[in-house]
C-alpha positions in Angstrom: 38.3 -40.6 -87.2 35.4 -37.8 -88.7 36.3 -34.3 -89.4 33.9 -33.2 -86.5 35.6 -36.0 -84.2 39.4 -34.4 -84.9 37.9 -30.9 -84.2 36.8 -31.6 -80.7 40.3 -33.8 -79.7 41.9 -30.5 -81.0 39.5 -28.7 -79.0 40.6 -30.7 -75.7 44.1 -30.6 -76.4 44.1 -26.8 -76.7 42.3 -26.7 -73.4 44.6 -28.6 -71.5 47.3 -26.3 -72.6 45.6 -23.1 -71.4 44.2 -25.1 -67.8 48.3 -26.4 -67.6 49.5 -23.1 -67.7 47.4 -21.3 -65.8 47.9 -24.1 -63.1 52.1 -23.6 -63.5 51.6 -27.3 -64.8 54.7 -28.2 -66.9 54.7 -31.6 -67.3 50.9 -31.2 -68.6 52.0 -28.5 -71.1 54.5 -30.5 -72.0 52.5 -33.3 -72.6 50.3 -31.7 -75.7 53.4 -31.2 -78.0 54.5 -33.9 -79.9 58.3 -34.9 -79.2 59.8 -32.2 -81.9 57.4 -29.6 -80.7 58.7 -26.2 -80.1 56.9 -22.6 -79.0 57.9 -19.7 -80.9 58.0 -15.9 -79.0 60.3 -13.4 -78.1 61.8 -13.4 -81.6 62.9 -16.6 -81.0 62.1 -20.4 -81.3 62.4 -22.9 -78.1 62.5 -26.8 -78.4 60.4 -29.0 -75.7 63.7 -28.9 -73.6 63.6 -25.9 -72.8 60.1 -25.6 -71.8 60.5 -25.7 -68.3 62.5 -22.6 -67.5 60.5 -20.8 -70.0 57.1 -21.5 -68.3 58.7 -21.1 -65.1 59.8 -17.7 -66.2 56.4 -16.6 -67.4 54.3 -14.6 -65.6 51.1 -17.0 -63.1 48.1 -16.2 -64.4 44.9 -17.0 -66.2 44.9 -17.9 -69.8 41.8 -17.6 -71.6 41.5 -19.0 -75.2 38.8 -19.1 -77.4 37.4 -20.9 -80.0 40.6 -21.8 -81.9 39.8 -21.8 -86.1 41.1 -25.1 -87.0 41.8 -26.6 -90.9 42.5 -30.5 -90.8 44.3 -31.7 -93.1 44.7 -35.7 -92.9 47.0 -36.4 -90.5 48.3 -32.6 -89.9 46.4 -29.1 -89.4 46.5 -25.8 -88.9 44.8 -23.1 -86.8 45.0 -19.7 -85.0 43.5 -19.4 -81.2 42.9 -16.2 -79.7 44.0 -15.6 -76.3 43.5 -13.3 -73.5 46.2 -13.9 -70.5 45.3 -12.1 -67.2 48.1 -11.9 -64.7 47.5 -12.6 -61.3 48.6 -10.1 -58.8 47.9 -7.1 -61.1 45.4 -8.4 -63.4 46.8 -6.7 -65.9 46.3 -8.1 -69.5 48.4 -9.3 -72.2 46.2 -10.3 -75.5 46.7 -12.4 -78.8 46.4 -15.1 -80.7 48.5 -18.3 -81.3 49.4 -19.8 -84.7 49.5 -23.6 -84.1 50.1 -26.8 -86.4 49.2 -30.0 -84.9 50.4 -33.5 -86.0 48.0 -36.8 -85.1 50.0 -39.3 -83.7 50.0 -42.4 -81.8 48.6 -41.2 -78.5 46.1 -38.8 -81.0 46.8 -35.1 -81.6 49.3 -32.9 -80.6 50.3 -29.8 -80.9 53.5 -29.5 -83.3 54.6 -25.8 -83.1 52.6 -22.7 -81.8 53.7 -19.4 -82.4 52.6 -16.1 -80.1 51.8 -13.2 -81.9 51.1 -10.3 -79.2 48.1 -7.4 -80.2 50.0 -3.9 -78.7 47.7 -1.1 -77.4 49.1 0.8 -80.4 47.4 -1.6 -82.5 50.8 -3.2 -83.6 50.6 -7.3 -83.7 54.3 -8.8 -83.0 56.0 -11.9 -81.8 57.3 -10.1 -78.7 60.9 -8.6 -77.3 63.3 -10.4 -78.5 65.2 -11.2 -75.4 61.9 -11.3 -73.4 63.3 -14.6 -71.7 66.9 -15.5 -71.1 68.4 -18.9 -72.2 70.9 -21.3 -69.6 72.4 -22.3 -72.7 76.0 -23.1 -72.3 
């Protein structure tokens, strides 16, 4: 595969994530991750089995993402992608960026890790309030 092909495939993977989140399509969101994938925010890391509850608890709206900066190294890659989320009812915004790792699988490129960093009005960059999402684990 040529490096440009890798970049286009990863960019399409990230587009699928944004569209699935906008549509509330949990299966679509899960489909962009490798089986050992995880998402980090709110001071914690969530494995894929917690995604349905995490996505259900997330505010609904439009996930606008920018072109990611990606560095490919063989069958792995890293990247950063800017995000502007617009909540659907009040049109309030959250801005920030994702720091990602990717892995090439038999089904193509997949997100392995995705970590959210929020940009606050005061200029601070952080991963969010701890416990913004209440886990239901026993």
